[in-house]
C-alpha positions in Angstrom: -35.4 32.6 -66.1 -37.9 30.1 -65.8 -36.7 26.8 -63.6 -36.6 23.8 -65.5 -35.8 20.4 -63.5 -35.9 16.4 -64.4 -35.6 14.0 -61.6 -35.5 10.7 -63.6 -35.7 8.5 -61.7 -36.5 10.0 -58.3 -35.3 8.7 -55.0 -38.4 9.5 -53.5 -41.7 11.5 -53.7 -44.3 12.7 -51.3 -46.8 15.1 -50.5 -47.3 16.4 -46.7 -48.3 19.4 -45.1 -47.2 22.0 -42.5 -48.9 24.2 -39.9 -52.5 23.6 -38.2 -55.6 22.5 -39.2 -57.0 25.0 -41.1 -54.0 26.5 -42.0 -52.0 24.2 -43.6 -50.0 24.4 -46.2 -49.9 21.2 -48.8 -46.3 20.4 -50.1 -45.6 18.0 -53.2 -41.7 17.0 -52.5 -38.9 14.6 -54.3 -35.2 14.4 -54.5 -32.7 12.4 -56.3 -29.4 12.1 -54.0 -29.2 15.4 -52.4 -31.0 17.2 -54.5 -34.4 18.2 -52.8 -37.2 19.7 -54.5 -40.5 21.2 -52.8 -43.3 22.8 -54.5 -46.6 24.4 -52.8 -50.2 22.7 -54.1 -53.5 23.3 -52.9 -55.2 20.2 -50.9 -58.0 20.3 -54.2 -54.9 19.6 -56.3 -53.5 16.9 -53.8 -57.0 15.2 -53.9 -57.1 15.4 -57.7 -53.8 14.1 -58.3 -54.5 10.8 -56.1 -57.7 10.5 -58.2 -55.8 10.8 -60.9 -52.9 8.8 -60.3 -54.9 5.9 -59.0 -56.7 5.5 -63.0 -53.5 6.0 -64.2 -51.7 2.9 -62.6 -54.7 0.7 -62.7 -54.9 1.3 -66.4 -51.3 0.4 -66.5 -51.3 -2.8 -64.6 -53.9 -3.6 -67.1 -52.1 -2.9 -70.4 -48.7 -3.8 -69.0 -48.7 -6.4 -66.4 -45.3 -6.3 -64.2 -43.8 -9.9 -64.7 -44.1 -11.9 -61.5 -40.6 -12.8 -61.5 -39.7 -9.5 -62.1 -40.8 -7.8 -58.8 -38.2 -7.4 -56.1 -38.1 -7.7 -52.5 -38.0 -4.1 -52.1 -41.7 -3.4 -54.0 -43.4 -4.9 -50.8 -41.5 -2.6 -48.7 -43.2 0.5 -47.5 -41.7 3.9 -48.4 -41.0 6.6 -45.9 -43.4 9.3 -46.8 -42.3 12.3 -44.7 -41.0 15.3 -46.0 -37.1 16.1 -45.5 -35.7 19.5 -44.8 -34.6 21.6 -45.8 -38.4 22.5 -46.9 -38.0 25.5 -49.3 -40.8 25.8 -51.9 -39.4 26.7 -55.5 -43.1 27.8 -56.4 -46.6 27.2 -56.2 -47.8 25.0 -58.6 -50.5 26.3 -61.1 -51.3 22.4 -63.0 -50.3 19.3 -63.0 -50.0 16.7 -65.8 -49.3 12.7 -65.8 -47.5 10.7 -68.3 -46.5 7.5 -69.0 -42.8 6.1 -70.5 -43.5 2.4 -71.8 -39.6 1.8 -72.5 -38.6 2.9 -69.1 -41.7 1.6 -67.4 -41.9 5.1 -65.4 -44.5 7.6 -64.5 -43.6 11.2 -64.8 -45.2 13.8 -63.1 -45.1 17.0 -64.6 -45.8 20.2 -62.5 -46.0 23.8 -63.8 -45.1 27.2 -61.8 -48.6 29.5 -61.3 -47.5 32.7 -62.8 -49.0 35.9 -61.3 -47.2 38.5 -63.6 -48.9 38.8 -67.0 -45.3 39.5 -68.7 -45.5 37.6 -71.9 -41.6 36.9 -72.0 -41.6 34.7 -68.8 -42.3 31.3 -69.0 -43.4 29.2 -65.8 -41.1 26.8 -64.1 -41.5 23.2 -65.2 -40.7 20.1 -63.0 -41.2 16.6 -64.1 -40.3 13.8 -61.7 -40.1 10.2 -62.9 -41.5 7.4 -61.1 -42.0 3.6 -60.2 -45.6 2.6 -60.2 -45.0 1.6 -56.4 -44.0 5.0 -55.5 -46.7 6.8 -57.2 -49.4 4.2 -55.8 -47.5 5.9 -52.5 -47.9 9.1 -53.8 -51.7 8.5 -54.1 -52.1 6.9 -50.5 -50.1 9.5 -48.8 -51.9 12.7 -50.7 -55.4 11.1 -49.5 -54.2 10.8 -46.1 -53.0 14.1 -46.1 -56.2 16.2 -47.4 -58.2 13.5 -45.0 -56.1 14.8 -42.2 -57.8 18.0 -42.3 -60.6 19.4 -39.8 -63.3 17.1 -38.9 -66.0 19.3 -39.8 -65.1 20.4 -43.5 -68.0 22.9 -43.8 -66.2 25.2 -41.3 -63.5 25.7 -43.5 -61.3 27.7 -41.3 -64.4 29.9 -40.0 -67.2 30.1 -37.8 -70.6 28.7 -39.0 -73.9 29.0 -37.3 -76.7 26.6 -37.8 -80.1 27.1 -36.9 -82.8 24.5 -36.2 
């Protein structure tokens, strides 16, 4: 049976890694109350998500500006972007998408499960994380920090590379 979870709104959302450089596993994690949802993503997905979030939120800020008197003090406080325990991934993500609900002024991040089996009756799991623009901006920054925290020489990509001069 396919997993289908909707966290609306999330209490937190973050991207983090576990493991040494060259063998890191990227996790997308969010929670609401006592419920924590962890998913495995690829490094490239973290980078692409960061870029897509920036484009979307920039566009939203132009099209639907937040009134100045509507911003609360918590909007300026830094968010806790650490992974929370337990980190027990539900699945590996195949694809992600972003959307916006104008009525709620929330951005939705949809993650769909990578399906290995060819069984046509099995549907992939789907998770929807509903977030504020502030949470999405922080997620974008955190994703880019996680991507850049890898090896100093990305050309090596976990392998020994010989260069002739």
